[in-house]
GUVEX-109291 format. One record per residue (C-alpha): x, y, z; residue in one letter. Coordinates in Angstrom, 1 decimal. Layout:
N
        x        y        z   aa
        X        Y        Z    a
...
! end
This chain:
448
        x        y        z   aa
     14.7     51.6    -35.1    m
     18.4     52.3    -35.0    a
     20.5     49.2    -35.8    k
     24.1     48.4    -35.4    i
     26.1     45.3    -36.2    s
     26.3     43.1    -33.1    f
     29.7     42.2    -31.8    t
     30.5     40.4    -28.6    a
     32.0     43.6    -27.0    p
     28.9     45.7    -28.0    r
     26.6     43.0    -26.5    v
     28.7     42.9    -23.4    e
     28.7     46.7    -23.0    a
     25.0     47.2    -23.6    f
     23.0     47.9    -20.4    s
     19.7     49.5    -19.2    c
     19.9     53.0    -17.8    p
     18.6     53.4    -14.3    a
     15.7     55.6    -15.4    d
     14.4     53.0    -17.9    k
     12.4     49.8    -17.4    a
     13.9     48.2    -20.5    q
     15.8     49.2    -23.7    v
     16.4     47.5    -27.0    f
     19.3     47.2    -29.4    l
     18.8     45.7    -32.9    w
     21.2     43.8    -35.1    d
     21.8     45.3    -38.5    a
     23.0     42.0    -39.9    d
     20.2     39.6    -38.8    t
     16.6     40.6    -39.4    p
     14.5     40.4    -36.3    g
     17.4     39.9    -33.9    l
     17.5     42.2    -30.9    g
     19.0     42.6    -27.5    l
     16.7     43.6    -24.6    r
     18.2     45.0    -21.4    a
     16.4     45.4    -18.1    t
     17.9     46.5    -14.8    p
     20.2     43.6    -13.9    g
     19.7     41.3    -16.9    s
     19.9     41.0    -20.8    k
     18.4     38.7    -23.3    a
     18.4     38.1    -27.1    y
     15.0     38.5    -28.6    v
     13.4     37.9    -32.0    f
     10.8     40.3    -33.3    q
      8.7     40.2    -36.5    s
      5.2     40.6    -37.8    r
      2.8     37.7    -38.3    f
     -0.6     38.3    -39.9    h
     -0.3     42.0    -39.2    g
      0.6     41.6    -35.5    q
      3.9     42.1    -33.8    t
      5.5     38.8    -32.6    v
      8.3     39.0    -30.0    r
     10.0     35.9    -28.7    i
     12.8     35.6    -26.1    t
     15.7     33.6    -27.4    i
     17.9     33.6    -24.2    g
     20.6     35.2    -22.2    s
     23.9     36.1    -23.9    p
     25.6     34.2    -21.1    d
     24.0     31.0    -22.5    v
     23.6     31.9    -26.2    w
     26.7     32.9    -28.2    p
     26.1     35.5    -30.9    l
     27.0     33.0    -33.7    n
     27.1     29.2    -33.8    n
     30.0     27.8    -31.9    r
     31.7     24.5    -32.4    r
     33.4     23.0    -29.4    d
     35.7     20.0    -29.5    r
     35.1     17.0    -27.4    t
     37.7     14.8    -25.7    g
     37.0     12.0    -28.2    k
     37.8     14.1    -31.2    g
     34.3     15.1    -32.1    g
     32.6     18.4    -32.1    t
     29.5     19.9    -30.4    i
     27.7     22.7    -32.2    v
     26.1     25.3    -29.9    q
     23.4     27.3    -31.6    s
     23.9     31.0    -31.8    g
     21.4     33.8    -31.4    a
     21.8     34.9    -35.1    r
     21.0     31.4    -36.4    e
     18.0     31.1    -34.1    e
     16.6     34.4    -35.2    a
     17.1     33.3    -38.8    t
     15.3     30.1    -38.1    r
     12.4     31.9    -36.5    l
     12.1     34.4    -39.4    q
     12.0     31.4    -41.8    a
      9.0     30.1    -39.9    l
      7.2     33.5    -40.3    v
      8.0     33.6    -44.0    d
      6.5     30.1    -44.4    s
      3.3     31.2    -42.7    g
      3.8     29.4    -39.4    r
      3.5     31.2    -36.1    d
      6.9     30.7    -34.3    p
      5.2     30.9    -30.9    r
      3.0     27.9    -31.8    q
      5.9     26.0    -33.2    v
      7.9     26.6    -30.0    r
      4.9     25.5    -27.8    a
      4.5     22.3    -29.8    e
      8.2     21.6    -29.5    r
      8.2     22.3    -25.8    t
      5.2     19.9    -25.4    a
      7.1     17.2    -27.3    v
     10.2     17.8    -25.2    d
      8.2     17.6    -22.0    v
      6.5     14.4    -23.1    a
      9.8     12.9    -24.1    n
     11.3     13.8    -20.7    r
      8.2     12.4    -18.9    a
      8.5      9.2    -20.9    n
     12.1      8.9    -20.1    q
     11.4      9.4    -16.4    l
      8.5      7.0    -16.6    m
     10.6      4.3    -18.1    r
     13.4      4.9    -15.6    a
     10.9      4.8    -12.6    a
     11.9      2.1    -10.1    k
      9.4     -0.4     -8.7    v
     10.2      0.9     -5.2    q
      9.2      4.5     -6.2    d
      5.9      3.4     -7.6    a
      5.3      1.0     -4.8    w
      5.7      3.8     -2.2    d
      3.2      5.9     -4.1    v
      0.8      3.0     -4.3    y
      0.9      2.2     -0.6    l
      0.4      5.9      0.3    a
     -2.6      6.2     -2.0    e
     -4.3      2.9     -1.0    r
     -3.6      2.9      2.7    r
     -6.8      4.7      3.6    p
     -8.7      1.9      1.9    h
     -6.9     -1.0      3.6    w
     -6.8     -2.6      7.0    s
     -3.7     -2.2      9.1    d
     -3.0     -5.9      8.6    h
     -3.2     -5.7      4.8    h
     -1.0     -2.6      4.7    y
      1.6     -4.4      7.0    a
      1.6     -7.3      4.6    d
      2.7     -5.0      1.7    h
      5.5     -3.5      3.9    v
      6.8     -6.8      5.2    r
      6.8     -8.5      1.8    l
      8.9     -5.7      0.3    a
     11.2     -5.0      3.2    q
     15.0     -5.2      2.5    t
     15.8     -7.1      5.6    g
     19.1     -7.0      7.6    g
     17.6     -4.8     10.4    k
     17.4     -5.7     14.1    p
     14.2     -7.4     15.1    r
     12.0     -5.6     17.6    t
     11.6     -8.6     19.8    r
     15.0    -10.2     19.4    s
     18.4     -8.4     19.0    t
     20.1    -11.7     18.3    a
     18.5    -12.0     14.8    k
     18.0     -9.6     11.9    e
     14.9     -9.3      9.7    t
     14.7    -11.4      6.6    v
     14.2     -9.7      3.2    a
     10.7    -10.1      1.9    g
     10.0    -12.0     -1.3    p
      9.4     -8.8     -3.2    l
     12.6     -7.1     -2.1    a
     14.6     -8.2     -5.1    e
     12.1     -6.7     -7.5    l
     12.1     -3.2     -5.8    m
     15.3     -1.9     -7.4    p
     14.1     -2.9    -10.9    l
     12.7     -0.4    -13.4    r
      9.0     -0.9    -14.0    l
      9.6     -2.0    -17.6    n
     11.9     -4.7    -16.4    e
      9.1     -6.4    -14.5    v
      8.3     -8.9    -17.3    t
      6.7    -12.3    -17.3    a
     10.2    -13.9    -17.9    e
     11.7    -12.0    -14.9    r
      8.8    -13.0    -12.6    l
      8.9    -16.6    -13.8    d
     12.6    -16.8    -12.6    a
     11.7    -15.0     -9.4    w
      8.9    -17.5     -8.5    v
     11.2    -20.4     -9.4    a
     13.8    -19.1     -7.0    k
     11.6    -17.9     -4.1    e
      8.7    -20.4     -4.3    g
     10.4    -23.5     -2.9    p
     11.7    -21.6      0.1    k
      8.5    -19.9      1.3    r
      5.6    -20.9     -1.0    p
      2.8    -19.3      1.1    a
      4.5    -15.9      1.3    r
      5.3    -16.0     -2.4    v
      1.7    -16.7     -3.4    r
      0.6    -13.8     -1.2    l
      3.3    -11.6     -2.7    a
      2.2    -12.6     -6.2    l
     -1.4    -11.6     -5.5    r
     -0.3     -8.2     -4.1    l
      2.0     -7.7     -7.1    l
     -0.8     -8.4     -9.5    k
     -2.9     -5.7     -7.9    a
      0.0     -3.3     -7.9    f
      0.7     -3.8    -11.6    l
     -3.0     -3.2    -12.4    r
     -2.9      0.0    -10.4    w
      0.2      1.1    -12.3    c
     -1.5      0.4    -15.6    a
     -4.3      2.8    -14.7    a
     -1.9      5.6    -13.6    e
     -0.8      8.1    -16.3    p
      2.6      8.3    -14.7    a
      3.3      4.6    -15.1    y
      0.9      3.0    -17.5    r
      3.3      3.1    -20.6    d
      6.1      1.5    -18.6    a
      4.4     -1.4    -17.1    v
      2.9     -4.8    -18.3    d
     -0.2     -5.2    -16.2    a
     -0.4     -9.0    -17.1    t
      3.3     -9.8    -16.3    a
      2.3    -11.6    -13.0    a
     -0.7    -13.4    -14.5    s
      0.8    -16.0    -16.7    g
     -0.1    -19.6    -16.5    k
      3.5    -20.8    -15.9    k
      4.0    -18.4    -13.0    i
      0.7    -19.6    -11.4    r
      1.8    -23.2    -11.8    e
      5.2    -22.6    -10.3    k
      3.7    -20.7     -7.4    a
      1.4    -23.6     -6.7    g
     -2.0    -23.7     -5.2    a
     -2.5    -23.2     -1.4    p
     -3.2    -26.3      0.6    k
     -6.4    -26.7      2.5    v
     -5.8    -26.2      6.2    k
     -7.1    -28.8      8.5    h
     -6.0    -27.5     12.0    d
     -9.1    -27.5     14.1    v
    -10.0    -28.2     17.7    l
    -12.0    -31.4     18.1    q
    -14.7    -31.8     20.8    r
    -12.5    -34.0     23.0    e
     -9.6    -31.5     22.8    q
    -11.5    -28.5     24.2    l
    -10.7    -29.4     27.9    k
     -6.9    -29.6     27.3    a
     -6.9    -26.5     25.2    w
     -8.8    -24.3     27.7    f
     -6.7    -25.6     30.6    s
     -3.4    -24.8     28.8    a
     -4.6    -21.3     27.6    v
     -5.9    -20.4     31.1    q
     -2.4    -21.0     32.5    q
     -0.8    -18.4     30.2    i
      0.8    -15.9     32.6    p
     -0.5    -12.9     30.6    n
     -4.2    -12.5     31.3    p
     -4.8    -10.4     28.3    v
     -3.5    -13.0     25.9    i
     -5.4    -15.8     27.8    a
     -8.6    -13.8     27.5    a
     -7.9    -12.9     23.8    y
     -7.4    -16.6     22.8    l
    -10.5    -17.8     24.6    q
    -12.6    -15.0     23.0    a
    -11.1    -15.7     19.6    l
    -12.4    -19.3     19.8    l
    -15.8    -18.3     21.3    l
    -16.6    -15.6     18.8    t
    -15.1    -17.1     15.7    g
    -13.7    -13.7     14.8    a
    -10.6    -13.1     12.6    r
     -7.5    -12.5     14.7    r
     -7.1     -8.8     13.7    e
    -10.8     -8.0     14.1    e
    -10.7     -9.0     17.7    l
     -7.2     -7.5     18.4    a
     -8.5     -4.2     17.2    a
    -11.5     -4.1     19.5    l
    -11.8     -0.9     21.5    r
    -13.7     -0.3     24.7    w
    -16.0      2.0     22.8    a
    -17.0     -0.9     20.6    d
    -18.2     -3.1     23.6    v
    -21.7     -2.6     25.0    n
    -22.1     -4.5     28.3    f
    -25.6     -3.2     28.7    l
    -27.0     -4.5     25.5    w
    -24.6     -7.4     25.1    h
    -23.1     -6.6     21.8    g
    -19.7     -5.8     20.1    m
    -18.8     -3.9     17.0    s
    -16.0     -5.6     15.1    l
    -14.1     -4.3     12.0    k
    -15.1     -6.4      9.1    d
    -13.2     -7.2      5.8    k
    -16.5     -7.6      3.9    v
    -18.4     -4.7      5.4    e
    -16.9     -1.7      7.4    d
    -18.1     -3.3     10.7    s
    -20.5     -5.8     12.0    r
    -22.3     -6.3     15.3    m
    -21.9     -9.6     17.1    v
    -23.3    -10.8     20.4    p
    -21.4    -10.3     23.6    l
    -22.0    -13.7     25.2    t
    -21.9    -14.1     29.0    p
    -18.5    -15.9     29.3    y
    -16.8    -13.6     26.9    v
    -18.3    -10.6     28.7    a
    -16.8    -11.9     31.9    s
    -13.4    -12.2     30.3    l
    -13.5     -8.6     28.9    l
    -14.8     -7.0     32.1    s
    -11.8     -8.5     34.0    a
     -9.2     -6.9     31.8    l
     -7.3     -3.8     32.8    p
     -8.4     -0.6     31.1    k
     -5.0      0.9     30.3    r
     -6.0      2.7     27.1    n
     -8.6      2.6     24.4    e
     -7.9     -1.0     23.4    w
     -9.6     -4.0     25.1    v
     -6.7     -6.2     24.6    f
     -4.0     -3.7     25.6    s
     -0.3     -4.2     25.8    s
      2.1     -1.7     27.5    p
      5.0     -3.2     25.6    a
      3.5     -2.7     22.2    s
      4.1      0.5     20.2    k
      0.5      0.6     19.2    s
     -0.7      0.0     22.7    g
     -2.6     -3.2     21.8    r
     -1.9     -6.9     21.5    l
      0.0     -7.6     18.3    t
      1.6    -11.1     18.5    e
     -0.3    -13.7     20.6    p
      0.8    -16.6     18.4    s
      4.0    -17.3     20.4    i
      2.0    -17.8     23.7    a
     -0.6    -19.8     21.8    h
      1.9    -22.2     20.3    r
      3.5    -22.7     23.8    q
      0.0    -23.5     25.2    a
     -0.7    -25.9     22.4    c
      2.5    -27.7     23.1    q
      1.5    -28.1     26.7    v
     -1.9    -29.4     25.6    a
     -0.4    -31.7     23.0    g
     -2.1    -29.8     20.1    l
      0.9    -28.8     18.0    d
      0.0    -27.1     14.7    g
     -3.1    -25.4     15.8    l
     -3.1    -21.8     14.5    t
     -5.0    -18.7     15.5    l
     -7.0    -19.0     12.3    h
     -7.6    -22.7     13.3    g
     -9.6    -21.3     16.2    l
    -11.9    -19.5     13.8    r
    -12.2    -22.7     11.8    r
    -13.0    -24.5     15.1    s
    -15.9    -22.2     15.9    f
    -17.5    -23.0     12.6    a
    -16.9    -26.8     13.0    s
    -18.0    -27.0     16.6    l
    -21.2    -25.1     15.9    s
    -22.3    -28.1     13.8    e
    -22.7    -30.2     17.0    w
    -25.7    -28.2     18.1    i
    -27.2    -27.9     14.6    e
    -26.8    -24.1     14.4    v
    -28.2    -22.9     11.0    p
    -25.3    -22.3      8.7    a
    -26.4    -18.7      8.0    g
    -26.3    -17.9     11.8    i
    -22.7    -19.0     12.4    s
    -21.6    -17.4      9.1    a
    -23.1    -14.0     10.0    q
    -21.5    -14.1     13.4    i
    -18.1    -14.9     11.8    q
    -18.5    -12.2      9.2    g
    -18.7    -14.4      6.1    h
    -20.2    -12.9      3.0    a
    -23.9    -14.0      2.5    p
    -24.2    -17.0      0.2    q
    -27.1    -17.4     -2.1    g
    -29.9    -15.1     -3.3    v
    -32.0    -15.7     -0.1    r
    -29.2    -14.8      2.3    e
    -28.1    -11.8      0.2    q
    -31.4    -10.2     -0.4    n
    -34.0    -11.5      2.1    y
    -32.5    -12.6      5.4    i
    -32.0     -9.8      7.9    r
    -31.2    -11.3     11.3    r
    -31.4     -9.0     14.4    p
    -28.7     -9.2     17.0    l
    -31.1    -10.9     19.5    d
    -31.6    -13.8     17.1    l
    -27.8    -14.2     16.7    l
    -27.4    -14.0     20.5    r
    -29.8    -16.7     21.2    s
    -27.8    -19.1     19.1    w
    -24.4    -17.7     20.0    h
    -25.1    -18.2     23.8    v
    -26.0    -21.9     23.0    k
    -22.7    -22.3     21.1    i
    -20.7    -20.8     24.0    e
    -22.5    -22.9     26.6    a
    -21.9    -26.1     24.7    w
    -18.2    -25.4     24.2    i
    -17.8    -24.6     27.9    l
    -19.6    -27.8     29.0    v
    -17.4    -29.9     26.7    e
    -14.3    -28.1     28.1    a
    -15.4    -29.0     31.7    d
    -15.8    -25.3     32.6    i
    -18.6    -24.2     34.9    t
    -19.4    -20.5     34.6    f
    -21.4    -18.7     37.2    d
    -22.8    -15.8     35.3    q
    -24.3    -14.1     38.3    g
    -21.1    -13.9     40.3    e
    -18.9    -13.5     37.3    r
    -16.7    -16.4     38.6    t
    -14.9    -19.1     36.7    l
    -13.6    -22.4     37.9    r
    -12.3    -25.5     36.2    l
    -14.0    -28.6     37.3    i
    -12.1    -31.9     37.2    n
    -14.1    -35.0     36.3    g
    -17.0    -35.7     34.0    a
    -19.0    -33.2     32.0    n
    -21.9    -31.6     33.8    k
! end
């Protein structure tokens, strides 16, 4: 191969003829250093022999690599050395002379560089970035309500409310953690966070802490985040103590309060909400299970309903006569049984406001929607319903070996007891229900 001493002008002038795919020029001063030109581009290359085979490695473009090392002054009086093509070729030849394949060395160095950059990115990853990935991955496995909890607890706040333009949304408890890097979520940081947020909204902070624990465990199992996160940061004893234990709720309808509650609920102007609240008490369902009921899930012929379940994917529950009359009287606007034209989803989303107002009328302040579920379980005791029956209707996980492995109750058996529960509640509420004519009237006076 013809060689010449490389100079900057010679490198600049070298080009590939139009009738060639590529041409080479070799440096007489540096063993193995060449210049390859193709139509429209040039690059320094290194070529040598390793174990009897030709090895050729691209060094880089002359626009990036100077011919020789170059020292540039910095504004602070220091210097930056930019490697030159000749020095790089000399380094590669030294590897060959020492019996090392320069291609393998370059691959190893590239892998280390990639790993270092990935580690830097991992350690710079923000909680918000990982949180968004976490929610997107886990959403198919969550209920809508559980997903909404994650969104609300991490929201930044300051946005107009959908139901009131006079107020703005409040930042969720997790909002202040979202801008942090993952490696900044330490036990000490969370201890201070709980001490600050806990006294203001203890129940929300306890929920946020549970969700955060699950999130950190997920991060610890993800290759992209595991080296940057402490999976046990939210599990310390001090943090649990500061968050406190949830108080046992005692809001429940007593037998003598049923008449006042039904009377107030039936006066709610929105018939969908009125029907929903009565059905919530008479089925003992969770609020979101019933709100998500579709017409396709209701079988008026065989008197059954399919509800989404947090333990199983779904469960069949009886469609009792009075509840059936409530549902059949509702307008069929869309797929949802408890529909709402004003809701973005097309279904009922927030019946709590109307329920609180009805409870104030009835003198039952403090009764929550979940208190209605608690009321169903408590009122069932009056007619000595077997515990397993009411638990299965409500969707509680089976308790004990016998319930888990041996008891398989058909819907007819559940219905026979569920109808008795409904009838007893209606009698105590002074409600006479004519199933044949599907009519309902409130009777004043003594129970019949």
